[in-house]
C-alpha positions in Angstrom: -32.8 36.9 1.9 -34.0 34.6 -0.8 -32.5 34.9 -4.2 -35.0 35.7 -6.9 -34.7 34.9 -10.6 -36.2 36.3 -13.7 -35.7 34.2 -16.8 -34.9 36.5 -19.7 -35.6 37.2 -22.4 -39.3 37.4 -21.7 -42.1 38.8 -23.8 -44.0 39.4 -20.6 -41.5 41.1 -18.4 -44.0 43.3 -16.5 -46.1 40.2 -15.6 -43.0 38.2 -14.7 -41.7 40.9 -12.4 -45.0 41.1 -10.5 -45.4 37.3 -10.3 -42.0 37.1 -8.5 -42.7 39.8 -6.0 -40.2 42.3 -7.5 -41.2 45.9 -7.0 -41.2 48.7 -9.6 -39.1 51.7 -8.7 -40.3 55.0 -10.3 -37.8 57.8 -10.9 -38.2 60.6 -8.5 -36.8 64.1 -8.3 -34.7 62.9 -5.4 -33.1 60.3 -7.7 -32.4 63.0 -10.3 -30.8 65.2 -7.6 -28.6 62.3 -6.5 -27.4 61.8 -10.0 -26.0 65.3 -9.9 -24.1 64.5 -6.7 -22.3 61.4 -8.2 -18.6 61.3 -9.0 -17.8 61.0 -12.7 -16.5 57.4 -12.8 -19.4 56.1 -14.9 -20.4 57.9 -18.1 -23.6 56.0 -19.1 -26.6 58.1 -18.1 -28.9 55.2 -17.5 -26.4 53.4 -15.3 -25.8 56.6 -13.4 -29.6 56.8 -12.7 -29.6 53.2 -11.5 -26.7 54.0 -9.2 -28.5 57.2 -7.9 -31.7 55.2 -7.2 -29.8 52.5 -5.3 -27.9 55.1 -3.3 -31.0 57.1 -2.4 -33.2 54.1 -1.7 -30.4 52.1 0.0 -31.0 49.0 -2.1 -28.8 46.4 -3.7 -27.9 46.4 -7.4 -27.2 43.2 -9.3 -24.9 43.9 -12.3 -21.9 42.7 -14.2 -20.5 46.2 -14.3 -17.7 46.5 -11.7 -17.8 50.4 -11.9 -21.0 50.2 -9.7 -18.8 49.2 -6.8 -17.0 52.6 -7.0 -20.3 54.1 -6.0 -22.2 51.5 -3.9 -21.4 49.2 -1.0 -24.2 46.7 -1.7 -23.5 45.4 -5.3 -24.0 41.8 -6.3 -21.6 41.2 -9.2 -22.5 38.5 -11.7 -20.6 37.1 -14.6 -21.5 38.2 -18.0 
């Protein structure tokens, strides 16, 4: 798998994402249901939604937050 990069901050993030072949992931009712099934390790609601989406869709998350590894097997940890 090739590593993709988005240079941030960007004033054109929507265009930058599309230009690099990243995909948008809309929030679905299945993601919301998965949030309710998560253990309570992480308290941030936005991060919990990202974790739920990654669990449900079986996709990798790139983050500096080590708590994600308590929920997911496929986490790429980066340095802050």
